[in-house]
Every structure is written in C-alpha cells, then in structure tokens.
N, C-alpha and C positions, 0 to 999 in steps of 0.2 A: 094352606100345609107349610108345615115347620120341619125343616129337615136338619135335625141335630148333629148329624154327619158330615154337614155341608159347611164347613168353618169358613166365612169370607174376610178374617181377618180382624183388626181389633178397629174399633172406633174410631173415625176421624173426625166428625161433626161437617160432614159435608155439606148440610144444610145450614150451617150458623153464618146467616148472612143477613141483609137487609136490603131490599129495594126502596129506593127514595127517602128513607128515613135519615140519613145525613142530618143535620140541621145544616141550615143556610148560616146561621149564627155561627161564628169560629168559637171553638170551645166551651159549647152549651155544655156537653158532654163529657167527662172527667175521663182519661186516658183508660182508668182501672176498670171504668164500667164497659168498655169495649174489650177488655183481656178478660174481663169476669164471664160473661156470657164463653167464650171460645170463638171468638169473631174471624170470621174466614173472609168473608166476601161481602162487597157493598157494589151497588149498583145504581146509577142515577142518568136524567137524560130530560128527555121533555118535558117532564114533569116538575122540571126543577129551572125551568127557561123561563125568564121574565119577560113583563112587557116588552114588545108588541108579540112575541112570537109565541103568544102561551096556548098554542094548538090542540094542548091535554085538556082544556077547561073551554076555549071559546068556539071551537070547531073549527073546520078546514077553512072560513074565511082569515083565519089569523096566518097560516100557513102562505096565504098570497098576499101578506102585508110587504109592500116594497124596502119596507124602513128596518126590516130583519134579515140579519144576515144568513145567511143559508151557503155551505158549497156548493160550489156551481153558480154561484151569481154572477150576472158578467160573463161566462163561460171559464171564469177561473177556478178549476178543480187542482186543488192541492196536490202533491205527490203523498199518498197517505203512509209510505213507509218513513220518509225520511221527516215527516211533521211528527208521527208517532215517536220516532227513536231522540226526536229533539225535543221531543214536552212531553212525553210521559216518563215517570219512573221505570226502572228496568222489571220490576216484579208484576207491573199493570198488564192485561195479556189482553193480545187482540181477541175478541167474541165475535160468534156470526154463525146463523146469518140474521138470527132476531128478527124471524118470520111468527106471525099471527098463528099458523098452522103445523101441523107435524110433517115431516119429511113424506115427500109426494113428488115421485118423477113428473108427472101429470101437470104439475103447476110450475110454469117458466121461473118463479122466483127458486124455487128449489133447482132448477138448473143452470140458471144463469148464474148462481151466487158461485155455486163450486168452479164453474169454467171461469170465472172473473177471478178469484183469489190464486187458483192455479196458474193464470197467466202472468199475473205480476207479483206474486208472491206473498200477499198478504194473506196468508193463511191463519186461521183462527187458533189461538191456543185451546180454545173448547169450542165445541160444537152447542149452541143456544139457540134456542126457540119458543115460545109460549104455544102452551096447550090448547087455547082457546078455541081450535077449529079442530074438524074432525070429530074420532070417537073418543078421544079421552084415555085410550088404553096405551101404555106406555110399552109394554110387550112389543105391539105390534107396529110400534113406530122404528124400533131397532133396524129392523131387516131393512127399509126403504133406503134409511139412512147409510147402511153401510154398505146398500148395493150402488146407491150416489156416490159416494169416497170411492169404492173399486172404479166404476166406469171413469172418474176423472183423474185417479191416482193421488187419490189424497189418503193420507194415515187416518187411522181412527184414534181419537184424542178424547180427553174426559167431555161426557153429557153432562150439560146444566140447563136445565130447566126452568124459565121463570115464573111462570104460571100452569099449574096443573088442571085449574077447573076450565071445561069449556063454556061458552057463553050462555047455554042455555042451564047451566049446573047452579052457580052462586047465587045465593038469597040477598035482598037487599041491595044498596048501592054499589056500585062499579066504578072504580076508577076517579074515587075522592082523594084527589092527590095533594091539594095544599096542606088538611091536617098533616101528612106524612111527613112533611120537613124536621118535624122536631123530635125531639124525645125518642129516636129511631123507634117511629112509628108507635107512638107511645108503647115498647114492651120493655125499656126499663126505668120509664117514669110516667106519672099521670096526673099533673096538675089537679090539687083539689080533689084528689080522692082519697083513698083512706091510707093509701100509700105511695106517696107524690114525690119520695128522695130518689134520688139515684141508688138502683140496689139493682143487683145483676138476678137477684130471685124475684122481685118485687111483684112479677106478673106470671110467677111459678116457672118461671123460664130454667128448663134441665139441660143445660148442653154440657157442662164439665161433668157431671156424673156419671154420664154412660162412658165409664172406663172398662169396659168389658171386650168380649169376644163378639161379632155379630154372627148371627147364623141365617143361611139361606132360607128363604120363605117364597111362595108361590101364588097367585090367587085363585079364586074359585075360576070355574067354568062363566059366568055371569060379569066377573071383573068388578062387583059392587060393593066388595072390601078389599081392603090392603094390609099386610102384618107386617110388622118387624120385629126382631127377636135378637135378644143378646143372652149371655151364659155367661155366668161369673161364678165364686168358689163360693157363693151365698146360695144364690138360685137362679133359675132361667123366669127370663123376663119377656113375655109376648105382648105386644100393645097392636090392636087391630083397630081399624076406622072405616067407617063405612059412608058410602056419597050419599046422596039425597035420596033414599030407598028405604022402603021398611022392611023387614023380613027377619028370619034366622038364620044362621049360619053357621058352620061346627068349623073349628078349629082343630086338624088334624097335626098332631104331633109324632114325627116316626123319629128310629132308631134313638131311644133315649138312653140306651146304655153309652151310647160317645159323651154325653154330658155328665154320667155316672148317675143317671136314674134309673130305678129298677124297670126292666122289661115287662112286667106286669103289675099289678094291682092297682090301689088309689092312692098315688101321691099329693101330700099335701097341697092344697089351694086357697092363694090369696086371690081377690078380686075385686077391682074396682072400677066405677062407671064416672069417667068424665064426659059432659057433653059442653 
C-alpha cells in the first residue's frame, strides 16, 4: 500500500554504501566515482583479513590459529573507547551488535550486548544487525529492539541492516568475499565487460537521480513483496520487489489528491520490468 498523504521527507540515499567492496589497492578507484553514486557508508572487517586469519573462507580452524592477533590475546583486552578515540576519524561511528539474527530478548547476545555497552559507555551510533536469521520481516523486528533499548535505558538511534535475506532465501553462492575487494564489488566497473570504465552509472546504479520526496508504504500481509515510492513534479514513482516467491499482488495507492492526482479515473501509467 502506498499512502500519498504520508510524506516521509526528502530522499537521502540511506542505502548508498558498500560492504567489503573497498579495494585493498590504494587509489584503485578515483574519488569522483565515490561521489558520483552518492556514497554514504562503507563496512569491512573479516573478509579483508589476510592470512592466516581468513576465517571468512577457511573455516573455524583459522580462528584458532595462534599466529593471528585478535583482541583478548594473552588476556590483553584494550580499552575500546580510548582505542577508538585515538585511532578512528571523528566521523566513524561505533556500530553494533552485528549479530546474525534479528532482535530477540530470548537470545543472550541480544541481552548481553546492550547491558555491556550501557556499562562502559561504548553505545553504538547505529544499531546494526544481519537479517540472516529469523523470519526476515523488518516490521516485526523493531518492537523487540525498542523493548530491549527501553529495558537497558538506551536511546533509539538509526538502524542499519547489513543483510536482508535470511539464510534460506538467497540463490547461488553466499559469502564469496575475495572478488568483493575490488571495483566496489563490481558496481562501478567490471573489467573485460562491455563497460569496464569507472562510471557511476556503469551498472545502472541510480542513486543521485532520486531527488524527490519519499512516500510512506506498507507491505501486504504475507510480507512477500515490498515497495518504495517517491513523488516529484513530473510523476509518482512506485518500485516493487518480490522475494523468492511467485504470485500476483495488487498495489493500492491511497489519497491521490495529496500528490495532485485525480480521485477517480484512470491516470496514465508507465510500466517497466527489471529482473
């Protein structure tokens, strides 16, 4: 359902970022390519750890390798706040808890983490997790999170979901980390392809074109599709996407007069299908 009377503000590219795609080779990508896609966020970590700490590809045994340094080695737990204050730029945010499942008060990770950050003041600037576990329904995850924050006296802060797909839904290879290290996970360039130049729109990426007002939407009861909508001076744009399911769904648009559209009749429609 698209509610045209629910204006949620200007578009601000909250999803314009990359995970693991920053190259290991310095200056591999020109700065204007980052700016050209409205780049806001990056995240990296285990997938860019070199030998012999490559737990991301070699399995649990790599994590037990005695030659790989990890926090807590020999009982040496550095002071998080002091370390980050000294080493990280002011704009870099603390994030957490980075758990692989949605907020759940019955899981010790989701109770231990807020208790810990509250006790030492290392409270994240964003609440971040992966939707790899659970039902994959974003709407039902907010309630448990807010309840946990209230229990431990923590403030609501921006939410950043690293991965939306639960383990059972993606098709093909998961966690193929090595190829992601270059070329922004080939979003801006793809060597030996038809368009291998650094080009902000080389793969059809369309971030900076969405300079409109966003409109509130809500999913159907089966949670199988999602929609986003923007309205500008020229037209209303509604984008829908389905999960790994086949079916027929209806998109309902409420309060058309709020966007200057007639309350009745058949307005002109343009339809495109991208798979």
